C-alpha positions in Angstrom: 84.7 122.0 128.7 81.6 121.7 126.7 80.3 118.4 125.2 82.3 118.2 122.0 85.4 118.6 124.2 84.4 115.6 126.1 83.8 113.6 123.1 87.0 114.5 121.9 88.8 113.2 125.2 86.9 110.0 125.3 87.7 109.4 121.7 91.3 110.1 122.5 91.3 107.8 125.3 90.0 104.9 122.8 93.2 105.6 120.5 95.7 105.9 123.4 94.8 103.1 125.5 96.7 103.1 128.8 95.4 99.9 130.4 97.7 97.4 131.6 98.2 94.3 129.2 99.6 91.0 130.0 101.2 89.0 127.5 101.0 85.3 127.4 103.9 83.2 128.1 106.5 83.8 125.4 107.4 80.1 124.8 103.7 78.8 124.1 103.1 78.7 120.3 99.9 78.0 118.3 99.4 76.1 115.2 98.1 77.6 112.0 94.2 76.7 112.5 94.6 78.3 116.1 96.7 81.2 114.9 93.9 81.7 111.9 91.1 81.5 114.4 92.6 84.0 116.9 93.7 86.4 114.0 90.4 86.1 112.0 92.2 85.0 108.6 92.1 82.2 106.4 95.1 79.3 106.4 95.6 80.2 102.8 96.5 83.9 104.0 98.5 82.7 106.9 100.5 80.3 104.7 101.1 83.1 102.1 102.1 85.7 104.5 104.7 83.1 106.1 106.0 82.0 102.9 106.5 85.7 101.6 108.2 86.7 104.8 105.4 89.3 105.8 104.5 87.5 109.1 106.6 84.6 110.2 106.3 82.2 113.2 108.6 83.2 116.1 108.3 79.9 117.9 109.0 77.4 115.3 108.9 77.7 111.5 108.2 74.8 109.2 111.2 72.8 108.4 110.0 70.3 105.9 106.9 68.1 105.1 104.7 67.5 108.0 106.2 69.9 110.5 103.9 72.5 111.9 104.7 76.2 112.3 103.8 77.8 115.9 103.1 81.3 116.0 103.6 83.3 119.3 101.3 85.9 120.8 103.1 88.7 119.1 102.9 86.9 115.8 99.1 86.6 116.2 98.8 90.0 117.2 100.6 91.3 114.1 98.6 88.9 112.0 95.2 90.5 113.3 96.8 94.0 112.7 97.5 92.9 109.0 94.0 91.7 108.5 92.7 94.9 109.9 94.9 96.9 107.5 93.9 94.7 104.6 90.3 95.2 105.3 90.6 99.1 105.0 92.2 98.7 101.7 95.8 99.4 102.5 98.1 97.9 99.8 100.6 94.9 100.7 103.6 96.8 100.1 102.6 99.6 102.7 101.3 96.8 104.9 104.9 95.3 104.9 106.4 98.6 105.8 104.2 98.6 108.7 105.2 95.2 109.9 108.9 95.8 109.4 108.4 98.8 111.8 106.5 96.8 114.3 109.2 94.3 114.1 111.7 96.9 115.1 109.7 98.0 118.2 109.9 96.1 121.5 107.0 93.6 122.4 105.2 95.2 125.2 106.0 98.6 123.5 103.5 97.7 121.0 100.6 98.0 123.4 101.2 101.7 123.7 101.0 102.7 120.1 98.0 103.3 117.6 98.2 102.8 114.1 96.2 104.9 111.9 95.6 104.9 108.2 93.9 107.0 105.4 93.9 103.8 103.0 96.9 104.7 101.3 99.7 105.1 104.0 99.8 104.1 107.7 101.1 106.1 110.6 102.0 105.5 114.1 100.4 107.8 116.6 102.9 107.7 119.9 100.7 110.5 121.6 98.2 113.0 120.7 100.9 115.2 119.5 103.1 112.8 117.8 102.1 110.9 114.6 104.9 109.4 112.3 104.4 108.3 108.8 105.5 104.9 108.3 105.0 104.6 104.6 105.3 108.5 103.6 102.2 110.8 102.4 98.4 110.8 103.1 96.5 111.8 106.3 95.2 109.6 109.0 91.5 109.0 109.1 91.0 105.8 111.3 93.0 104.2 114.0 93.9 100.7 115.3 94.7 100.8 118.9 97.0 97.8 119.3 96.2 97.5 122.9 92.5 96.7 122.1 93.7 94.2 119.3 96.2 92.7 122.3 93.2 92.1 124.4 91.1 90.5 121.8 94.0 88.1 120.8 94.8 87.6 124.4 91.0 86.7 125.3 90.5 84.4 122.1 93.7 82.4 122.7 93.1 82.0 126.5 90.5 79.6 125.4 92.6 77.7 122.9 95.2 75.2 123.3 98.9 76.0 122.6 101.8 73.9 122.2 105.5 74.6 123.3 108.4 74.0 120.8 108.9 70.5 122.0 105.3 69.3 120.9 103.9 69.4 124.5 100.4 70.6 124.3 99.3 73.7 126.7 95.6 73.5 127.7 94.4 76.7 128.9 93.3 76.6 132.8 89.9 78.2 131.6 89.0 75.0 129.7 87.3 73.6 132.9 86.7 69.8 132.7 88.2 66.9 131.4 86.0 66.6 128.4 86.9 70.3 127.4 90.4 69.5 127.8 90.1 66.5 125.5 88.5 68.5 122.8 91.0 71.1 122.9 93.8 68.7 122.4 92.0 67.2 119.4 91.3 70.5 118.0 95.2 71.3 118.1 95.8 68.0 116.4 
């Protein structure tokens, strides 16, 4: 195997990450500002995407004035993927098709796929040999390893407070001391 073959193999391992991923508890939700911080988006984007049905909260949707949406881990993972696709110039209708495709997939199964785009279309790479066009047309020129985004979101949320559907605040065990826990609770409200 020559040097270029080694580089090709290392590039493939970055696209098809087989590392074991652990999702956060399914019943823990994150309010809008926390979801925005974890996904790297603005609150305005989050609100627009929720109102238009692009990415809706799976833990608790807003049900009138004064209620808070609660986004689950998977929701925030999809929010960050949408943000990356927008940053690369993919159109919102094509992103919507990709999100619908991701919604049809199982939760843990998402970590095993890589999305690719040429800026016009979006592809799912299931393996080095299998690429599926999610929108129809174009060729892939960049990839998003969902497993890597998963770890980024997991790492960010591990330091931020969450909330269960009953309104009980969940402070991550890594928060450390009492002062850090109070700050986390204050940031969540």
